[in-house]
Backbone as ProteinMPNN parsed JSONL, in Angstrom:
{"seq_chain_A": "MPTTFLLARHGETEWNRDGRWQGQSDVALSALGLAQARALGQRLAPEPVAAIYSSDLIRARATADAIARALARPAPVHLDRRLREVDVGRIAGLTRREVAEAFPEFWAALKDHPVDTRFPGGETFRELEARVLEAVQEIAARHPDETVVVVTHGGVIRSVVAWVLGLDPERRGRLLLDNCGLTVIEWSERPRLRTLNETGFLAAVPDGEVLRRGG", "coords_chain_A": {"N_chain_A": [[14.938, -20.293, -24.352], [14.753, -18.836, -21.776], [12.717, -18.618, -18.995], [11.935, -15.484, -16.501], [12.191, -14.96, -13.445], [11.264, -12.963, -11.276], [11.245, -13.229, -8.091], [10.038, -12.485, -4.9], [10.319, -12.15, -1.492], [6.959, -12.064, 0.425], [5.748, -9.29, 2.746], [6.217, -6.651, 6.05], [5.296, -9.451, 8.838], [3.937, -9.381, 11.899], [4.19, -10.988, 13.622], [7.416, -12.029, 12.176], [8.201, -9.005, 13.345], [7.99, -9.971, 15.899], [9.784, -12.362, 16.17], [8.7, -14.775, 15.817], [8.096, -17.722, 15.212], [5.834, -18.68, 11.405], [5.422, -20.856, 9.458], [2.972, -21.929, 8.388], [1.174, -20.954, 9.011], [-1.983, -18.277, 8.956], [-0.884, -15.381, 8.761], [-1.815, -11.407, 9.206], [-0.126, -8.892, 6.966], [2.112, -6.599, 8.415], [0.829, -2.606, 8.851], [3.606, -1.734, 8.022], [4.753, -4.002, 7.053], [3.24, -3.682, 4.377], [2.896, -1.597, 3.25], [5.594, -2.166, 2.401], [5.381, -3.836, 0.16], [3.676, -1.994, -1.086], [6.277, -0.765, -2.58], [7.226, -3.28, -3.056], [6.305, -2.997, -5.49], [5.854, -0.838, -6.541], [8.94, -0.25, -7.436], [8.432, -3.195, -9.998], [6.925, -1.973, -11.315], [7.479, -0.931, -13.798], [8.543, -3.547, -14.68], [8.307, -6.523, -17.497], [5.572, -7.773, -17.358], [4.459, -11.187, -17.317], [2.016, -12.832, -15.746], [1.719, -12.897, -12.546], [2.663, -15.534, -9.814], [1.02, -16.376, -6.71], [1.3, -17.824, -3.164], [-1.142, -19.219, -1.176], [-0.876, -17.882, 1.653], [-2.3, -15.237, 3.744], [-0.472, -14.063, 3.976], [1.233, -13.526, 1.296], [-0.821, -12.935, -0.319], [-1.162, -10.295, -0.111], [0.714, -8.714, -0.363], [0.911, -9.327, -3.1], [-1.13, -8.728, -4.428], [-0.544, -6.165, -4.162], [1.897, -6.121, -6.03], [0.446, -6.366, -8.259], [-1.729, -4.182, -8.337], [0.31, -2.166, -9.375], [1.348, -2.884, -11.3], [1.923, -1.781, -14.807], [1.494, -2.244, -17.251], [-1.612, -4.786, -17.23], [-1.09, -7.521, -14.856], [-2.229, -11.69, -14.547], [-3.279, -12.861, -11.161], [-2.272, -15.505, -10.244], [-3.4, -18.289, -7.164], [-1.634, -20.214, -5.463], [-0.866, -24.09, -3.266], [1.485, -25.619, -3.213], [3.685, -23.609, -3.316], [3.479, -22.056, -0.578], [5.222, -21.898, 2.607], [7.377, -23.608, 4.632], [5.135, -26.308, 6.561], [5.512, -25.384, 10.02], [4.316, -27.017, 11.618], [3.06, -28.046, 14.915], [5.319, -25.836, 16.18], [4.562, -23.543, 15.439], [3.593, -19.771, 15.761], [5.489, -20.005, 18.26], [9.304, -18.153, 19.584], [12.209, -18.749, 18.695], [13.388, -19.243, 21.32], [11.587, -20.868, 22.682], [11.158, -22.632, 21.114], [13.417, -24.004, 21.66], [12.439, -24.924, 24.765], [10.697, -25.935, 24.907], [11.09, -27.922, 22.871], [13.419, -30.004, 22.731], [14.352, -31.88, 21.874], [14.133, -32.648, 19.399], [15.08, -29.526, 18.816], [18.037, -29.793, 19.023], [18.061, -31.092, 16.728], [17.317, -29.844, 14.56], [19.381, -28.26, 14.338], [21.631, -29.484, 13.699], [20.643, -31.85, 11.964], [18.659, -29.788, 9.748], [17.482, -30.394, 7.39], [16.767, -33.213, 6.75], [14.819, -32.613, 8.404], [11.657, -33.417, 10.559], [9.356, -31.507, 11.283], [7.855, -30.847, 14.076], [4.595, -32.327, 13.817], [4.942, -31.439, 11.555], [6.372, -30.929, 8.022], [9.612, -31.315, 6.337], [12.393, -30.098, 4.69], [12.963, -31.315, 3.143], [11.201, -32.065, 1.7], [8.942, -29.522, 1.493], [11.091, -28.418, -0.405], [10.963, -30.31, -2.683], [8.241, -30.058, -3.526], [7.979, -27.504, -3.827], [9.702, -27.34, -6.252], [8.474, -28.185, -8.175], [6.372, -27.608, -8.619], [7.713, -24.027, -9.418], [8.738, -25.436, -11.584], [6.382, -26.268, -13.41], [5.368, -23.881, -13.958], [7.455, -22.465, -15.058], [8.033, -23.817, -17.339], [4.326, -22.803, -18.728], [5.371, -20.435, -19.275], [6.866, -19.404, -21.556], [10.11, -17.62, -22.669], [9.399, -15.873, -21.34], [8.28, -13.042, -18.063], [7.731, -13.993, -14.861], [6.438, -13.085, -11.705], [6.224, -14.78, -9.115], [5.487, -14.565, -5.646], [6.18, -15.582, -2.291], [7.947, -17.133, -0.425], [10.357, -17.249, 2.8], [11.733, -19.73, 3.541], [11.046, -20.599, 1.467], [11.984, -19.321, -1.057], [14.801, -19.744, -0.521], [15.445, -22.097, -0.493], [15.206, -22.519, -3.453], [16.873, -20.842, -4.984], [19.377, -22.47, -3.266], [19.463, -24.959, -4.791], [19.198, -24.355, -8.078], [21.733, -22.98, -7.384], [23.301, -24.804, -6.692], [23.936, -26.263, -4.046], [25.467, -27.593, -1.003], [22.614, -28.808, 0.472], [21.695, -28.523, 3.555], [22.91, -26.625, 3.926], [21.022, -24.188, 3.226], [20.741, -22.449, 5.092], [22.04, -20.275, 4.88], [21.266, -18.158, 3.703], [20.005, -15.291, 3.363], [17.406, -13.453, 3.703], [14.942, -10.464, 3.225], [12.094, -8.996, 4.35], [10.021, -8.875, 1.666], [12.298, -8.304, 0.242], [14.049, -8.577, -2.962], [14.328, -11.55, -5.927], [16.74, -12.319, -8.126], [15.876, -14.707, -11.057], [17.066, -16.632, -14.37], [15.156, -18.766, -15.686], [16.107, -21.796, -17.521], [17.467, -24.909, -19.768], [19.974, -24.613, -17.577], [19.373, -22.901, -15.354], [20.055, -19.198, -13.837], [21.584, -17.832, -11.334], [20.908, -14.17, -11.154], [20.063, -11.897, -9.867], [20.196, -11.429, -5.949], [17.927, -11.336, -3.319], [17.473, -8.684, -3.922], [16.756, -5.336, -2.093], [17.412, -2.505, -2.333], [14.867, -0.288, -2.441], [13.236, -0.218, -0.834], [14.053, 1.65, 0.545], [12.86, 3.722, 0.649], [10.423, 3.783, 1.871], [8.424, 4.26, 5.222], [10.138, 5.113, 7.942], [11.294, 2.515, 7.446], [12.174, -0.662, 8.545], [14.468, -2.65, 8.122], [14.135, -6.172, 7.882], [15.039, -9.574, 8.607], [14.07, -12.676, 9.548], [12.237, -16.097, 10.164], [9.479, -17.309, 7.14]], "CA_chain_A": [[13.864, -19.577, -24.215], [14.619, -18.709, -20.399], [11.823, -18.0, -17.986], [13.22, -14.584, -16.204], [11.269, -15.181, -12.261], [10.888, -12.491, -9.924], [11.556, -13.536, -6.666], [9.436, -12.635, -3.61], [9.609, -12.614, -0.265], [5.922, -11.349, 1.249], [5.547, -8.054, 3.3], [6.518, -7.714, 7.69], [4.052, -9.488, 9.416], [3.985, -8.725, 13.253], [5.634, -12.626, 13.965], [8.013, -11.581, 11.991], [8.337, -8.182, 13.979], [8.211, -10.878, 17.218], [10.642, -13.64, 16.098], [7.486, -15.676, 15.903], [7.972, -19.393, 13.293], [5.038, -18.38, 11.016], [5.335, -21.857, 9.177], [1.972, -21.97, 7.022], [-0.847, -19.435, 9.837], [-2.106, -17.264, 8.039], [-0.988, -13.951, 10.047], [-1.419, -10.395, 8.18], [0.799, -7.834, 6.94], [1.202, -5.695, 9.945], [1.736, -1.637, 8.622], [5.105, -1.658, 7.68], [4.422, -4.832, 5.679], [1.984, -2.795, 3.182], [4.701, -0.487, 2.698], [6.899, -2.39, 1.826], [4.201, -3.813, -0.356], [3.96, -1.397, -1.885], [7.206, -0.259, -3.018], [7.888, -3.423, -4.413], [5.75, -3.089, -6.271], [6.414, 0.304, -7.748], [9.544, -1.756, -8.399], [7.925, -4.237, -10.498], [6.051, -1.394, -12.303], [7.624, -1.064, -15.527], [8.367, -5.025, -15.454], [6.973, -6.347, -18.355], [5.084, -8.867, -16.074], [3.418, -11.896, -18.249], [1.903, -13.25, -14.889], [2.118, -12.974, -10.68], [1.56, -16.901, -9.184], [1.437, -16.29, -5.457], [1.709, -18.756, -1.736], [-2.062, -18.559, -0.692], [-1.174, -17.599, 2.954], [-2.202, -13.882, 2.96], [0.645, -12.302, 3.978], [1.539, -13.216, 0.157], [-1.334, -12.597, -1.478], [-1.879, -9.847, 0.326], [1.905, -8.527, -1.411], [0.785, -9.988, -4.73], [-2.092, -7.846, -4.615], [-0.448, -4.938, -4.348], [2.585, -5.992, -7.142], [-1.087, -6.425, -9.927], [-2.068, -3.1, -9.104], [0.794, -0.894, -9.209], [1.971, -2.832, -13.012], [1.941, -0.461, -16.53], [0.275, -3.968, -17.788], [-1.815, -5.89, -15.568], [-1.127, -9.346, -15.016], [-2.919, -12.505, -14.127], [-2.54, -13.585, -10.2], [-2.798, -17.157, -9.664], [-2.699, -19.185, -6.225], [-0.3, -21.906, -5.659], [-0.085, -23.558, -2.37], [2.533, -25.366, -3.461], [4.677, -22.222, -2.74], [3.595, -22.235, 0.981], [6.459, -21.701, 3.637], [7.592, -25.192, 5.695], [4.926, -26.618, 7.433], [6.456, -26.345, 10.727], [3.288, -27.755, 12.782], [3.328, -27.881, 16.554], [5.869, -24.793, 16.338], [3.301, -22.147, 14.606], [3.966, -18.763, 16.966], [6.946, -19.713, 19.471], [10.019, -18.336, 18.792], [13.254, -19.593, 18.764], [13.245, -19.563, 22.755], [10.337, -21.371, 23.25], [10.716, -23.99, 20.185], [14.524, -25.06, 21.926], [12.444, -25.263, 25.738], [9.375, -27.019, 24.283], [10.649, -28.916, 21.68], [15.025, -29.306, 23.107], [15.319, -33.125, 21.024], [13.47, -31.535, 17.759], [15.195, -28.366, 18.332], [19.568, -29.748, 17.995], [18.044, -32.716, 15.176], [16.951, -29.776, 13.722], [20.404, -27.955, 14.835], [21.892, -30.581, 12.895], [19.782, -31.801, 10.341], [18.254, -29.625, 9.133], [16.544, -31.028, 5.61], [14.931, -34.262, 6.852], [14.398, -33.736, 10.393], [10.4, -32.936, 10.546], [9.302, -30.144, 12.573], [6.172, -31.219, 15.216], [3.245, -31.983, 13.212], [4.969, -30.931, 9.887], [7.206, -31.263, 7.349], [10.762, -31.214, 6.127], [12.996, -28.505, 4.311], [13.037, -32.027, 1.698], [9.51, -32.457, 1.11], [8.945, -28.067, 1.033], [11.993, -27.999, -1.897], [10.071, -30.938, -3.767], [6.906, -29.572, -4.027], [8.499, -26.096, -4.593], [10.31, -26.771, -7.383], [7.185, -28.875, -9.043], [5.553, -25.503, -9.154], [8.842, -23.753, -10.295], [9.37, -25.839, -12.794], [5.618, -25.955, -14.603], [5.505, -22.76, -14.09], [8.64, -22.358, -16.379], [6.851, -24.454, -18.842], [3.507, -22.613, -19.076], [5.586, -19.089, -19.433], [8.914, -19.467, -21.744], [10.682, -16.052, -23.27], [8.117, -14.156, -20.598], [8.773, -12.918, -17.684], [6.402, -13.835, -13.888], [6.92, -12.358, -10.78], [6.688, -15.21, -7.599], [5.284, -13.69, -4.466], [6.31, -16.601, -1.422], [8.383, -17.053, 1.655], [12.312, -17.094, 2.941], [12.148, -21.223, 2.897], [10.509, -21.261, -0.556], [13.192, -19.048, -2.142], [16.518, -20.317, -0.439], [15.095, -23.475, -1.398], [15.384, -22.93, -4.895], [18.343, -20.595, -4.986], [20.478, -23.821, -2.985], [19.436, -26.068, -5.883], [20.034, -23.114, -9.564], [23.562, -22.981, -7.604], [23.817, -26.756, -6.04], [24.724, -25.454, -2.597], [24.158, -27.823, -0.436], [20.743, -28.075, 1.37], [22.364, -28.232, 4.768], [23.155, -24.131, 4.449], [20.17, -23.31, 2.916], [19.729, -21.107, 5.912], [22.7, -18.821, 5.509], [20.984, -16.635, 2.649], [19.049, -13.865, 4.459], [16.573, -13.04, 2.74], [13.922, -9.537, 3.802], [11.001, -9.222, 3.54], [9.774, -8.215, 0.615], [13.984, -8.787, -1.464], [13.566, -9.328, -5.119], [15.058, -12.376, -6.016], [16.106, -12.63, -9.886], [16.86, -15.777, -12.193], [16.616, -17.08, -15.209], [14.965, -20.024, -15.642], [16.097, -22.869, -18.564], [18.689, -25.865, -18.679], [20.744, -24.631, -16.605], [18.839, -21.662, -14.658], [21.328, -18.664, -12.795], [20.532, -16.707, -10.169], [21.007, -12.921, -12.118], [20.372, -12.038, -8.6], [19.872, -11.735, -4.983], [17.416, -10.292, -2.084], [17.399, -6.943, -4.01], [16.425, -4.614, -1.174], [16.783, -0.593, -2.064], [14.069, -0.21, -3.066], [12.673, -0.181, 0.385], [14.703, 2.833, 1.511], [12.056, 4.872, 1.256], [9.689, 3.583, 3.36], [8.576, 5.153, 6.169], [10.91, 3.718, 8.905], [11.228, 1.049, 6.589], [13.511, -1.885, 9.227], [14.627, -5.148, 7.165], [13.587, -8.741, 8.88], [15.073, -11.136, 8.185], [13.042, -13.084, 9.796], [11.896, -16.51, 9.341], [8.192, -17.79, 7.197]], "C_chain_A": [[13.599, -19.459, -22.278], [13.253, -18.191, -19.792], [12.376, -16.984, -17.115], [11.453, -14.828, -15.092], [11.824, -14.283, -11.257], [10.85, -13.067, -8.72], [11.222, -13.229, -5.326], [9.009, -12.753, -3.093], [8.384, -11.66, 0.649], [6.555, -10.453, 2.527], [6.019, -8.424, 5.151], [5.487, -8.215, 7.781], [4.216, -8.459, 11.095], [4.882, -9.894, 13.788], [6.426, -12.294, 13.561], [9.282, -10.683, 12.713], [9.3, -9.133, 15.159], [9.679, -12.07, 17.35], [10.279, -15.637, 16.134], [8.361, -16.772, 14.276], [6.278, -18.773, 13.138], [5.038, -19.909, 9.641], [3.588, -21.326, 7.89], [0.578, -21.616, 8.069], [-0.881, -18.881, 9.471], [-2.253, -15.709, 8.849], [-0.963, -12.59, 8.23], [-0.186, -9.98, 7.765], [0.343, -6.705, 7.909], [1.734, -4.03, 8.353], [2.59, -1.591, 7.564], [5.364, -3.024, 6.649], [3.466, -4.487, 4.654], [2.262, -1.939, 2.732], [4.548, -0.903, 1.658], [6.512, -3.268, 0.165], [4.775, -3.347, -1.358], [5.134, -0.884, -2.639], [7.589, -1.026, -3.534], [7.649, -3.24, -5.502], [5.61, -1.583, -7.75], [8.0, -0.3, -7.95], [9.626, -1.621, -9.774], [7.207, -3.169, -11.516], [6.625, -1.501, -13.767], [8.269, -2.841, -15.79], [7.534, -5.509, -16.551], [6.667, -8.408, -18.149], [3.711, -10.124, -16.727], [2.157, -12.56, -16.899], [2.634, -12.993, -13.359], [1.342, -14.42, -10.539], [2.353, -16.681, -7.657], [1.439, -17.453, -4.61], [-0.38, -18.15, -1.726], [-2.672, -18.199, 0.422], [-1.744, -15.731, 2.079], [-1.235, -13.02, 3.304], [1.016, -12.274, 2.125], [0.807, -12.606, -0.947], [-1.539, -11.294, -1.774], [-0.389, -8.664, -0.623], [2.134, -8.744, -2.643], [-0.098, -8.345, -5.221], [-1.675, -6.42, -5.005], [0.663, -5.026, -5.381], [1.932, -5.836, -8.439], [-1.529, -5.373, -9.594], [-0.92, -1.734, -9.45], [1.562, -1.563, -10.934], [0.756, -2.241, -13.4], [0.693, -1.259, -17.076], [-0.148, -4.605, -17.29], [-1.746, -7.409, -16.092], [-2.227, -10.383, -14.137], [-2.819, -12.263, -12.254], [-2.662, -14.868, -9.818], [-2.526, -17.539, -8.31], [-2.419, -20.358, -6.498], [-0.312, -22.637, -3.988], [0.894, -24.198, -1.813], [3.239, -24.607, -2.611], [4.103, -21.405, -1.704], [4.93, -22.357, 1.339], [5.413, -23.281, 4.474], [6.097, -25.084, 6.85], [5.368, -27.32, 8.521], [5.29, -26.514, 11.895], [2.937, -27.373, 13.997], [4.276, -25.884, 16.619], [5.376, -23.045, 16.231], [3.577, -21.146, 16.256], [5.1, -19.088, 17.938], [8.253, -18.897, 18.51], [11.008, -19.289, 19.402], [13.372, -20.537, 20.186], [12.923, -20.517, 23.014], [11.007, -22.885, 22.358], [11.708, -25.01, 21.414], [14.191, -26.033, 23.81], [11.202, -25.887, 25.476], [9.631, -27.958, 23.526], [12.516, -29.884, 21.837], [15.189, -30.614, 21.441], [14.678, -32.335, 19.909], [15.177, -30.515, 17.737], [16.762, -28.979, 18.032], [19.055, -30.658, 16.679], [17.985, -31.544, 14.653], [18.474, -28.27, 13.412], [21.326, -28.854, 13.444], [21.851, -30.847, 11.423], [18.763, -31.743, 10.133], [17.658, -29.526, 7.691], [16.057, -31.479, 6.256], [14.69, -33.847, 8.203], [12.635, -32.564, 10.195], [9.786, -32.556, 11.577], [7.553, -30.96, 12.42], [5.45, -31.525, 14.546], [3.395, -31.834, 12.073], [5.584, -31.79, 9.204], [8.131, -31.335, 7.37], [10.495, -29.974, 5.799], [13.393, -29.614, 3.035], [12.102, -31.946, 1.32], [9.311, -30.68, 0.441], [9.572, -28.443, -0.404], [10.693, -29.072, -3.424], [8.761, -30.621, -4.286], [7.029, -28.413, -4.718], [8.98, -26.304, -6.432], [9.709, -27.779, -8.757], [7.004, -27.934, -9.315], [6.312, -24.756, -9.834], [8.395, -24.413, -11.327], [7.807, -26.301, -14.439], [5.146, -24.581, -14.841], [6.185, -21.978, -15.49], [7.466, -22.516, -17.713], [5.676, -23.597, -19.436], [4.166, -20.278, -20.091], [7.878, -18.732, -20.43], [8.481, -18.568, -22.325], [10.169, -15.146, -22.21], [8.725, -14.051, -19.265], [7.799, -13.168, -16.228], [6.442, -13.638, -12.352], [5.821, -13.999, -9.854], [6.531, -14.887, -6.472], [5.507, -14.74, -3.363], [7.278, -16.093, -0.462], [9.815, -17.554, 1.81], [11.969, -18.87, 1.83], [11.872, -21.546, 1.312], [12.104, -20.299, -1.322], [14.702, -19.695, -1.431], [16.593, -21.88, -0.992], [15.464, -23.911, -2.615], [16.519, -22.365, -4.988], [19.817, -21.597, -4.227], [20.632, -24.583, -4.163], [19.644, -24.853, -6.667], [21.913, -23.616, -8.467], [24.439, -24.189, -6.647], [24.956, -26.459, -5.046], [24.44, -26.816, -1.254], [23.242, -28.017, 0.402], [21.053, -27.621, 2.303], [22.335, -26.767, 5.289], [22.239, -23.317, 3.25], [20.078, -21.853, 3.708], [20.578, -20.162, 5.832], [22.702, -17.505, 4.232], [20.454, -16.322, 3.649], [18.118, -13.187, 3.445], [15.14, -11.669, 3.584], [13.228, -9.66, 2.787], [10.918, -8.487, 2.231], [10.882, -7.488, -0.42], [13.487, -9.482, -2.369], [14.311, -10.631, -5.444], [15.165, -12.841, -8.065], [16.866, -13.538, -10.612], [15.664, -16.045, -13.241], [16.444, -18.648, -15.609], [15.226, -21.24, -17.194], [16.796, -24.589, -18.506], [19.098, -25.618, -17.948], [20.063, -22.983, -15.874], [20.064, -21.097, -13.54], [20.456, -18.11, -12.577], [21.384, -15.449, -10.705], [20.564, -12.049, -10.628], [19.906, -12.004, -7.536], [19.513, -10.887, -3.719], [17.897, -8.433, -2.825], [16.71, -5.922, -2.832], [16.173, -2.826, -1.272], [16.204, -0.286, -2.143], [12.719, 0.258, -1.809], [12.839, 0.977, 0.845], [13.847, 3.569, 2.142], [10.218, 5.009, 1.643], [9.431, 3.78, 4.194], [9.527, 4.323, 7.279], [10.839, 2.47, 8.477], [12.933, 0.251, 7.457], [13.782, -2.708, 8.298], [14.866, -5.149, 7.808], [14.516, -9.765, 7.97], [15.111, -11.807, 8.771], [12.493, -14.379, 8.991], [10.414, -16.318, 8.601], [8.125, -16.178, 6.044]], "O_chain_A": [[12.616, -19.855, -21.652], [12.792, -17.182, -20.325], [13.486, -17.35, -16.729], [10.281, -14.867, -15.468], [12.699, -14.65, -10.472], [9.703, -13.502, -8.611], [12.008, -13.632, -4.469], [7.854, -13.177, -3.095], [8.72, -10.744, 1.399], [7.561, -10.769, 3.162], [6.163, -9.541, 5.649], [4.557, -7.81, 7.083], [4.504, -7.276, 11.273], [6.01, -9.779, 14.266], [7.023, -11.829, 14.532], [10.476, -10.963, 12.818], [10.515, -9.161, 15.358], [10.318, -12.426, 18.339], [10.81, -16.738, 16.281], [8.829, -16.613, 13.148], [5.561, -18.469, 14.091], [4.317, -19.543, 8.712], [3.458, -20.568, 6.929], [-0.605, -21.922, 7.921], [0.21, -18.356, 9.246], [-3.228, -15.125, 9.323], [-0.535, -12.667, 7.078], [0.821, -10.592, 8.121], [-0.719, -6.151, 8.193], [2.487, -4.157, 7.387], [2.294, -1.427, 6.38], [6.075, -2.99, 5.645], [2.916, -5.45, 4.12], [1.805, -1.482, 1.684], [3.975, -0.628, 0.604], [7.297, -3.265, -0.782], [5.667, -3.68, -2.139], [4.7, -0.431, -3.698], [8.305, -0.729, -4.49], [8.43, -3.259, -6.453], [5.425, -1.442, -8.959], [8.048, -0.978, -8.976], [10.205, -0.84, -10.528], [6.918, -3.638, -12.617], [6.126, -2.153, -14.684], [8.417, -3.292, -16.925], [6.365, -5.155, -16.705], [7.131, -9.496, -18.49], [2.49, -9.999, -16.635], [1.109, -12.768, -17.51], [3.844, -12.923, -13.142], [0.178, -14.682, -10.843], [3.552, -16.737, -7.38], [1.611, -18.441, -5.323], [-0.805, -17.068, -2.13], [-3.872, -18.084, 0.671], [-1.705, -15.234, 0.953], [-1.074, -11.814, 3.114], [1.08, -11.169, 1.586], [1.207, -12.05, -1.969], [-1.889, -10.844, -2.865], [-0.771, -7.89, -1.5], [3.166, -8.502, -3.269], [0.174, -7.384, -5.941], [-2.202, -5.689, -5.845], [0.696, -3.938, -5.955], [2.451, -5.38, -9.458], [-2.092, -4.966, -10.61], [-1.272, -0.584, -9.712], [2.211, -0.792, -11.642], [-0.408, -2.109, -13.02], [-0.502, -1.023, -17.248], [0.576, -5.354, -16.633], [-2.089, -8.088, -17.06], [-2.933, -9.949, -13.227], [-2.132, -11.272, -12.008], [-3.356, -15.111, -8.83], [-1.386, -17.223, -7.97], [-2.732, -21.211, -7.329], [0.223, -21.867, -3.191], [1.359, -23.992, -0.692], [3.416, -24.829, -1.413], [4.156, -20.179, -1.799], [5.765, -22.837, 0.572], [4.289, -23.722, 4.714], [5.924, -24.196, 7.685], [5.606, -28.518, 8.673], [5.505, -26.092, 13.031], [2.462, -26.244, 14.119], [3.693, -24.913, 17.101], [5.696, -21.955, 16.704], [3.703, -21.579, 17.402], [5.63, -18.081, 18.409], [8.333, -18.902, 17.282], [10.857, -20.203, 20.212], [13.427, -21.758, 20.329], [13.689, -21.294, 23.585], [11.256, -23.955, 22.914], [11.359, -26.067, 21.939], [14.824, -26.988, 24.26], [10.863, -26.531, 26.468], [8.808, -28.847, 23.306], [12.776, -30.474, 20.789], [15.801, -30.41, 20.393], [15.017, -31.157, 19.791], [16.116, -30.696, 16.962], [17.072, -28.813, 16.852], [19.797, -30.812, 15.708], [18.819, -31.648, 13.754], [18.458, -27.509, 12.444], [21.398, -28.435, 12.289], [22.416, -30.5, 10.386], [17.904, -32.624, 10.133], [17.463, -28.476, 7.079], [15.039, -30.992, 6.748], [14.382, -34.655, 9.08], [12.552, -31.39, 9.834], [9.676, -33.166, 12.641], [6.723, -31.335, 11.591], [5.202, -30.39, 14.139], [2.447, -31.965, 11.299], [5.587, -33.007, 9.392], [8.433, -31.507, 8.551], [9.605, -29.152, 6.017], [13.985, -29.176, 2.049], [12.123, -31.633, 0.13], [9.466, -30.454, -0.759], [8.874, -28.717, -1.38], [10.054, -28.741, -4.423], [8.338, -30.944, -5.396], [6.507, -28.146, -5.8], [8.683, -25.65, -7.431], [10.224, -28.025, -9.847], [7.465, -27.336, -10.287], [5.912, -24.566, -10.982], [7.554, -23.854, -12.032], [7.951, -26.502, -15.645], [4.578, -24.245, -15.881], [5.747, -21.308, -16.425], [6.69, -21.913, -18.455], [5.764, -23.486, -20.659], [3.681, -19.462, -20.875], [9.016, -18.319, -20.206], [7.314, -18.314, -22.624], [10.411, -13.94, -22.144], [9.667, -14.817, -19.059], [6.824, -12.423, -16.333], [6.506, -14.782, -11.902], [4.635, -14.073, -10.176], [7.625, -14.832, -5.909], [4.354, -15.17, -3.391], [7.377, -15.004, 0.104], [10.345, -18.237, 0.933], [11.939, -19.185, 0.64], [12.272, -22.317, 0.44], [13.019, -20.805, -1.972], [15.597, -20.07, -2.189], [17.423, -22.536, -1.621], [15.868, -25.017, -2.971], [17.458, -23.154, -5.096], [20.988, -21.452, -4.579], [21.75, -24.88, -4.583], [20.339, -24.05, -6.046], [22.854, -24.32, -8.834], [25.567, -24.345, -6.181], [26.185, -26.415, -5.101], [23.354, -26.927, -0.684], [23.113, -27.117, 1.232], [20.916, -26.404, 2.421], [22.012, -26.111, 6.28], [22.521, -22.307, 2.606], [19.663, -20.745, 3.367], [20.336, -19.133, 6.464], [23.441, -16.571, 3.922], [20.401, -16.942, 4.711], [18.405, -12.445, 2.506], [14.458, -12.121, 4.504], [13.233, -9.981, 1.599], [11.705, -7.616, 1.861], [10.733, -6.667, -1.326], [12.815, -10.499, -2.545], [15.375, -10.496, -4.841], [14.367, -13.312, -8.875], [18.069, -13.438, -10.853], [14.44, -15.922, -13.271], [17.326, -19.489, -15.787], [14.214, -21.37, -17.882], [16.697, -25.336, -17.532], [18.801, -26.378, -17.026], [20.682, -21.966, -16.19], [20.748, -21.767, -12.767], [19.326, -17.842, -12.984], [22.601, -15.635, -10.722], [21.416, -11.161, -10.654], [18.827, -12.594, -7.602], [20.243, -10.073, -3.153], [18.423, -7.444, -2.315], [15.519, -6.019, -3.126], [15.345, -2.101, -0.721], [16.513, 0.878, -1.887], [11.657, 0.86, -1.967], [11.958, 1.493, 1.533], [13.762, 3.984, 3.298], [9.318, 5.849, 1.659], [10.459, 3.508, 4.815], [9.572, 3.096, 7.377], [10.379, 1.5, 9.08], [14.125, 0.43, 7.207], [12.964, -3.478, 7.796], [15.623, -4.481, 8.512], [14.459, -10.43, 6.936], [16.282, -12.101, 9.009], [12.251, -14.332, 7.785], [9.791, -15.365, 9.068], [7.057, -15.814, 5.552]]}, "name": "protein", "num_of_chains": 1, "seq": "MPTTFLLARHGETEWNRDGRWQGQSDVALSALGLAQARALGQRLAPEPVAAIYSSDLIRARATADAIARALARPAPVHLDRRLREVDVGRIAGLTRREVAEAFPEFWAALKDHPVDTRFPGGETFRELEARVLEAVQEIAARHPDETVVVVTHGGVIRSVVAWVLGLDPERRGRLLLDNCGLTVIEWSERPRLRTLNETGFLAAVPDGEVLRRGG"}
């Protein structure tokens, strides 16, 4: 009895727009991000959602709340810290250029070994993957043969998709995920990817710029 996961990245923030690393910084949605979240809610409104799980960071929570308000059948929202973005430590708030200038050794190591290089004062993507897969497996065990929404972050969804597809973890960064993009996975003994980064519903968002920046 597979669990259908509707994985959604949160809406846009100003730091997304500016290309700044967010990690676990609590950055709110921008006006566009709120509009994207409402559009995502309308897309998911008819789905038979049993529950919504969300990162506890405000950009994910606000997106989850917009979905919950739109659903035809009410579903509870559960917050889970394990669904947070990777902890980027001291580079939070910096652009890629600023990181390369301030932490040149880290930046070089991240390019060569993106999964196991530790962010200064933060964690590694491998540690992210471990906590996220633990959370997803627990959620699946609670909801056999049901549909659940998981509102989270780009790094989290990349890790799950890469694991499901058996991709080399070093290549996870090649998966582009837009703000409020929808990814669908059927989770069973052999999880399968059904949809990656669906965004057509965002075309109706006024000034709907699609962004692909991390976090």
